[in-house]
N, C-alpha and C positions, 0 to 999 in steps of 0.2 A: 467144462469136460477134464477135470481134473483125473477123475479115474482112467483116464486113457492115457495121460500121462506119468500115473504112478505105477502102471504096470507097464509103459513102456520105457521108463529111466529103472527100473528095478537093480539089471545086471549093473548099471551104470554107478548107479549109488554105491552098490557092494564092490565094486573097486574103489571108491572115495568114502571109507569110513571116517576119514576125521572130519568129515562135511555135515551140515547138519542142514535136511531141505524143510521147505515148510511150503506147504499146497495150497492156491486158494481154490473153493470151490464157488461154482457158478450157481444162480438160480433164477434163472430163465429157462423154460421149459426146450431142448434142443431140436427142432420139428422133424428131422432127419433118423430121430432115434427111433425105429420099428426096427425090433431085435427080429420078426419072424421074417422080415423080408432083407433084412441085413441093413447097415448103416453104409451110406454112399462114400464117407470119408475114411471109414474103417476099412470096408472090401471084405466083412466077414458075418457071417450069420452067428458066430460061436463066441461071442463078448459075453459080456456081464449083463445079466437078466436088470439091473438094474435103470430106473431111466436116468437120461443124457442131458446134461443143462450146458446151456450156455453164459457165460461173461455178462451178457447184454443183449438187450432186442436188436438185432441192427438194425430194424426199421424206424427206428426212433432215435435222433438226434438227441434227445434228453436224457435217456437209458444209457447211452454210449458215456456221455460226458459225467453221469454222474457216478458212473461206473470208477473214471477215471479218477476222480476225486475222491471215492471209501478206496482206493487201492491207493492212492498216494497217503492218506492218513493213515493207513494200515503198516504203510512201510517205515512213516515216519514214528509211528508206534510201535514195533515192532523189531525194525531195524538198526542200525544199516546192513543191509545183505550185500555180500561180494559181487553177485550175480544172479540173471533171471536165465531160467529154460522156458521157455513157451513151446507148446503146439498150435497152430493152426490159428484160430481165431485167440487164443491166449498169445499168442508169439505175436499177434498184431497190436494188441495191445499192450506188451512190454513194449514193443517200438514208439508207440502213441506215447507213452508214459517217458520216453528217453527224449524223444523229439520235445515232447513239452516242457520238459527240464533243460534243455539243451537252448529252448528258445527265453524261457522264463529267467535262465542264467548262466547269460553268456561267457560270463569270465569266469566262470569257474574251471578249472583243471579238468581234466580225463578223469584222476582216480578222483575227486570231489564229486563226481557224478551220481545220481539216485542209485548206477549200478556202475561196476567198474567192467564188466562185461558180460554179454549174453548170449544164449545159443537160440536159434530160430529153427525150429522143425515144422517142413512145410506152413511155413506163414503164409497170412493173411495178409495182405497190402493194409499198412497203416491209415486209419483215414484222420484226416482234421475234422474235429468239428467247433461249429463258431455260431455265433450269434448273425444274424443277419447284418442289425445296427454296428455289428461290430468291423463289418467289413463292407469294400467298394466292388460292387458287385455291377454288371452290364445290365442294359434295359432288354427285355426280353426273353422271352421261354426259347427252348431249343427242344423241338418236338423227334423222338425218336432215338433218343442219343445212345452212346455205348452204354454209360452207367446206369441209363433206364433199361436197354435191353439184357447186361448182365444181368440185374434186379429180377428182373422176369427170369429169366433164364434158371436163375438159381431157385424161386419162392415158388413160382407159378408154373411148373412141369409138374404134369400129374401126380408125380410120387410125391408131390409135398402138399396137394391140396385134395387129394384123395382121403375121405373120413375112414380112418382104418381103428385098428386095435389102440392106437397111442390115444383115442378119444379117454380110455379107460383110465389111462395112466395121466390123464392130464385133462379132465373135464374141460377145462375154460379154454382148452385150441379150438381154434375155429377158423377153418381154411377160409372161410366166404371172406371173417373181420379181415385174413390177412392182406386177401385180392385188395378189399376197397383200401385198405393202409396204403400199398403198393400203389395204388392210382391216384390215390389223393398227395401223392408226392410230385414234384416237377423240376425239370432240368434247368439251369440256367449257368451262366460263368462269372465269375470271378474276373477283377479287371486284367490280370495275368492271362486269362483265357484257359483256366484251369475249371473243366465242369464239376457242377455240384448239384445232389439233388437236396428239395427243400421242403418244409411243411406249411411256409409263410412265414416261419418265426425263428428256425434255426436252420442250418446246412450241414450236409457232409459232404467232402472230397477225399479221392484218393490222393494222398503225396506222390509227388513228381517232382524225381530229383533233377531232371531234364531242366524245370524251368525254377524250382526252389532250392535246387543246390544238395549240397552235403547237411544233414541236419543229426547224425548219429556220429560223436568222435572219441567212442569207445571201440576195444575188439569186440569184432562180432564173428559167430561161427554162423553158418546158415547148413540146414540140412534138407 
């Protein structure tokens, strides 16, 4: 959804003429982008008439992990960058990259990190994506878990499954497939008690600072 950030950061970029800004465009249709009825995350019916896109399919651990790897390669090829500004899911993605860098390179000093600072606007909670074979998980399924209720509340509410004019922009959008994908996920627990949802091969969990501690060691701004 870089069109949101491009418009929203226009005044900031005007005040920082010595900085060069690069934007990353998502490629996954954003299912709330119904211009006629407004976008729940934008609170307006007067935004761009172009389709909105997400950076990954939030229901697919493979899609999230693939996006992380693609952005890391992009940073390595186009960087280095002083910092990063992200909005919503984009802000969460930035945090995931920073946590990943912190874990893979714990000896680095803050100024040697993938970014030296980050600004998060309406940030989504970053997710940890992993293969089940790489993690120690408890046996058993957790029914009606908090992650499951949250997922259903976001993706299975009437505004998100009703077939509307979005089909004209993204013919591949299928609300029933969305429902099936969600219902196919199960909730279980890591050894430290953190709940995660899984498709049986890969899992995804929200980072929990109370359990995992501090995982970002550079200056950050939260808006």
